[in-house]
N, C-alpha and C positions, 0 to 999 in steps of 0.2 A: 320125449316131447320137447320141441324147441320153443323157447319163449322169445317172442318178438314184440317190439313196441309198435303200436299203431302209427300210421303216418300222421304228421301234424295236420291239424284241421285248417282248411282254407276259409272257414266261415269267420265272419267278424266276431271278435270277442264280445261275450255278453256281460263281462265284468264292467261295471260302470266306472268311468274315470273319476278320480278323486276330485271332489268339489273344491274349488278355490276357497281358501279361508283368508279373509281380510285381517289386517293387523288388529282391528277393533274386536275381532271375534276370537282371537287366539286364546285368551284366558278362559272364556266360556266353553270353547271347544275342549280344552284340556280338562276343565273341571268336570266334564261329563264322565271322565274315566280315571281321574287321579287327583291327589291332593295338590293344590296350586297355592303355595304360600310364600312364593318368592317375590321379587320386585314387581311392581305394577308397571312393567316396561316390556316392550316387544323389541328384541334385538334385531336390528337390520344388519345382516352380515355383509351386505354389499356396500352400504353407505358409511358404515363405521370406518374410521381411519385413524392411524396413529394412536394417541392416547385417548381418543374420543369415541364414545359409544353412541351410535345413532338409534334413537327410539322411533321405531316405525309407526307407532300409533300416534304419538304427539308431534313427530317431526322435529324433535329437539335433540341437541347433542349434549352429552354429559361427559365431563372429564372423569375418566375411570381410574380411581384409586382403590378399586375393589378387584378388578381384573379376574373375575370368576374365581375367587378364592386363591389369588396369586398364581394363576396358571397361564397368563398371557404375556410372555416375556417381551415380544417385539410389538406389542400393540396390535391394532387391527389392519389387515391388508398391507403389510409391510412390502415395500418395493421388491424385496428379494423374491417374493412369491409371484412376481410378474414374469419371471424368467420362464420361457416356453419349455425348456428341457425339464426344469423342476416341476412345473405344472403337469407335464406328461408323466413323469415318474410318480407323482402323487395320484394322478388319475388311474394309472395302471395298477398301483397297489390298492386303491380303493375298489376297483372292479374285481381284482383277484386277491383274496385275503389268505395268505399261506399260514400254515402252522409253523411259526418261526423256530419252535423248539426242535423240529426234525427236518424241516426243509429250508435250505439256506439260499440266499440270493446275494448278488453283488451289492444291492442297495443296503442290505443288512450289514454286510462286511464293512462297507464304507461308513455307515453310521457308527458301528462299534469302534472303528479306528478313530473317528472324530470325537466320540464321547470319551474314550479313554484319555484323550489329551487333557480333559478337564480335571482328571483325577490325580491325587498325589500318587507317586510311584508305588507306594505301599498297598494301594487299593486297586491297582489296575490289572491284577492277575486273575481275579475271579469276579465274573459278572453274571447276573441272572436278571431276566426281564419278565415283567408281568404287567397286566393292566390293573391299576388301582393302588393308591398309596397305602391303604390299610393292608392289602395283600403283600405289598413290599415289606412292611414292618412285620407282618406275620411270618414271612419267610426268613427274615432276619432272626426272629425268635426260634424258628424251626432249626435254622443252622446252628444256633447256640445250644439248643436242647440236644441235637445230634452230637455235636462236638463234646459236650460235657459228659454225656452218658458213655461215649466211646472212651473218653479219657478215664473215667471211673473204671470201666471194664478193663482197660489196659493196665490200670494200677492194682487190679485184683479186688476192687471194691464192688464188683457186680455192675449191672447196667440199669438198676432200678431207680437210681438217684440222678439228679440233673434236670429237675422238672419245674424250677421256679425262676422268675425274672424279677429282680429288684427294679422299682420304678419310682417316680416322683409324684407328689401331690400336684394337682392342677395340670396333669399331663393329658394331652389328647394324641392318641396314636391310631385312631380308627375305630370302626364298629364291626369288624369281622370277628371270627371266633376267639382266637387268643387275644386280639387287641382290646376287646371289651374288658378284659381283666386288668389292663393297665391304663385305660382311659377313665378319667375321673374329673371331668369338667362339669358338664350338665348332667345331673342324675337321670333325666328323662331319656338320655341317649343309651343308657345301659340297663335301666331298671327292668326287673322281671326276667332278664336273660341270664342263664346260668353262667357263672364266672368262677375263676380260681381266686383264692385268698392268698395272693403273693405279697411279699414285703413291700410296703409303700412308705417312703421316707420323705422328710421335710424338703421342700424346695427353697434353698437359701438365696432367693433372688434379690437383686439390687433394686433400690428406688433412686430416682434422680431429682436434683443433682446429688452426686455422691459426696456428702459431707463427712466429717470425721465421725459424727454420731451414726450416720447410716453405715459407714464402713465397720464400725465397732459392732453394730447389731448384725450385720451380714456375716461377719467373721464368726460371731457366736452361733448364728444359725448354721453356718457351714460345719462347725464342730459338732453340733447336734445331729446334723444329717449324716456326717461321716460316722459318728458313734452308732447311729441307727443301722447303717450299712454293716458296720463291723459286728454288731449284735446279731444281725440277720445271718451273717456268715457263721457265727457261733451256733445259733439256734437251728440252722438248716445246713449243717456241715456237709459238703459235697453235693448239696442239692441245688445250689445256686448256679444256674447256667449262664446268666448274663445280667448286666445292668443296662437299662434302656433309658435314654434321655434325649430330648430335643436340645440342641445347643442354645437356642432361645425358644422358650415355650410360646407357641402361637396362640391357639384358641384359649388356652388357660390364662391369658392376660399379658402377652408380650413380655414375659419374664426373662430378664437377662441374668447371666451368671458370671462370676469372676473367672478369669483364666486359671487362677490358683485352684479353684474348686474342681474344674474339669480335669486339670492335671493330676489332682489327688485321686480322682476316679480312675484315671489311667493306671496310676500306681497300684491302687487296690485291685484292679482287674488282673494285673500282672502277678501280684503277690497271692491273690486269693483264688487263682486258677478259674476265672470266669471271663466271659467275653464282654468287652465294652461295645455297646450298640448305640450308634447315633441315628436318630430319626431326623433326616435332613429333607423330608418331603416338602416342608414349607420354607425352610431356611436356605435351601440350596439353589444352585444353578444361577448364581449372580445376584441374588436378592440383597445380599449384604455388602456387595462390592468385591467379593471374592467368589470364585466358582462355588466354594463350599464354606459354610460359616465356620466350621472347626479350624480352618486355616488361620483365622484370627488369633487362635489360642495356642497354636503350636502343639496340638493334641490330635493324634490320628486314632480313630476307633478301629476295632477289629472288624466290624461290619457296619456299613452305612446304608440306610434305606433312602431312596430318592423317589421323586415324583413331581407332580404339579408342573412347574416351569419346564421340567425336562420333557414333558409331553408323554413320555413312556416311563413306567415305574419299574422299580426293581431294587437290587442290592449289589453293592460292591464289597469285597472282603479281602482281608490281608492273608499273607501266607501263614499266619499263625494257625489258621484252620487246617493247614496241611500236617499238623502234628498227629492227626488221625486221618482215616479214610473219610473225608468230609463229604458233605452234600454236593460239593462242586466236583467231586471225583466219582461218586457212586451213581450210576445211571438211574434216573427217575426218582431219586430221593426227594428232590423238589422239581416241580415241572408244572406247566399248564398247556392247554391245547394250543393257544395262539402264541405263547411266549412273548406277550406284548402285541403290538399292532404295527405292521410294516409302514402304514401311512404315518404313524406317529414317529417312527424311526427316521423316515425321510425328512419330516418336518424338523425333528430335533437336530439332525445333522446341519440343516440349513441355519438353524438358530445358533449353533455352536460357531459355525463359520462366520456368521454376521457379527456376533459378539466379538470374535477375535479380530475381524477386519476393521470394525468401526470403533474399537476401543471402548466398548460399553461398560466393562467393569470399572474402568477409571471414571467414566461418566457417572455411573451409579454412586461411586464414592463422593465425587465432587458435588453433584446435584443433591445427593442425599444430605450432605452437610448443609446446603442451602435450605432444604426443607426443614431439617431439624432446628436450625437457628431461627427460622421463621416461626415455627411452632413454639419455640422458647420465648420469642418476642411476644407472641399472642398470650402465652401463659403469664408473662411478667406484667401484662396490663389487665389481667383478669381478676385482680383482688383475691387471688388464691383459689379461684374456682376451677381453673385449668392447671393441672399439676402433673408431675411425673412424666415430663416429655422425655422420650427415649427413642433410640434407634441406631441401627447400623445400616448404612446405605439406604435402600428403599424399604427397609423393615422397620416401620415407624409407628409410634403410638403415643397417646396422651390419655390422662385420666380426667374424669368429670365427677362432680360431687356424689352422684347416685346413678343407679341403673336407669331410673326414669329419665333423669336429665340426659344421660348418654343416648337413650333411644330417641328423645326429642331432638337432640343435636344431629343424629343421623338423618332424621326426617327433614330437618332444616337444611342440611347439606344437599339432600336430594332436590329440594326446592331451589337451591342455588346451582343446580346442574353439576353436582359433584357426588360421586359414589364413594362411600367409605364402608367400613365393616366393624361390627361389634367384636370385642375381645374381652374375655374375663368377665368380671362382675360389673365394671363401670368404665371400661376403656374403649376408645375408638382406635382402630388400627388402619393404617394406610399402606397399600401395596401397589404403587404405580408400576407401569411397565418399564423395562430397562432402558427404553428409548427416550424416556422423559428428559427434555432439555430444561435449562435454567429458566427460560422465558415462560414456558408452560408451568413449571413448578411455582413460579411467582403468581400466575393466574390461579393455580390451585390454592395457594395460601390465602389469597384475597377471598376466595369463595368460602374457605373454611372459617376465616375470621368473621365474615358477614353472618354465616350460619350460627356461630357461637354467640355473637352479639344478640341475635334474635332470641336465643334461648336463655341467655344468662342476664341480659339487661332488664 
């Protein structure tokens, strides 16, 4: 019996056309099917431009220091995306979505070559791509588990150990399977889900300005944190596969660490035979004025997770993993159907080339200092109610007296046509796009100051 398909019908389709939804109807339409608890804004993708987000419902423009959780490096509708050839490649990849893990294209190869230019040489040899920052971190941990258990087996210790990841308090690494065991910011995000009880150590973060007293307290906290790590290595001998850390903790409160602490972690990883894992999903791809935040500290991890601004997520790993038959050499040890998204790869390559051509890393460093100094000036005139101004490049934050005050301040900023974002218990974080110039930064500072005056005066 031969199976044949019927010829296509020539009758008009009976499927009704999708009804047009006006901007004023967007939230109510979504609420019929899902939880809608985000901004009371309808993003106009056509009219938004540069660092300004256009609200289709109200017709107003907001200076975007939120950038969709730090994922919009070139702002909206950057001129680079007006190039006809680039638009054609983006459209072609959107129409035809290949499984990049097994089907390769010239667009993918050109992206990988461009992306590799952003990496330190030590991390350019092993790349893995996937969709989602949490899954990037998850695969960093999987690489560590695999490496450690093979190391144990090669040393005659069997392959049953190598199951734990040391991590820090106030860390956010995602909400997928393994990452829930290392995320500990908002309890509501992991409560009731099964988790592993892995070693969790103190996060010896700085507060600003860094006075002699602050330095003394942080150095003491570093000693406690290091002692906790060393004790975990004693208590779980041969079972520690890696230590996972954000070079600057994002959601946990924009917590900065000293270079000396991160270098000590590198030393411990080398001596203790575990992998140092950096989660650069939020800190990476130019946010701090370098391609990768760890470059500020002269510390290179064994595995780095990336995402957000990169558009595509994944991990980059050093040749240390080649001490065993690693996940980068054994087929299908780590994989996903799509291997990321080709549209995101094409967009990411365009971003890399634009950052290089326009000197945006230098701009982030320069304008970031303008923003930080402006926030420090606001804090100095606040009678102690705005504190702990901190930042590298466009990775900026300040503290307010309480969570309630912080939330009111974010509402007031929105009224002043500026988008910010909560961080930690009482912080506001700012994540402008890399294209922000000095003039627009000053406009942002004026709006922030007016909003804070409304809340604090």
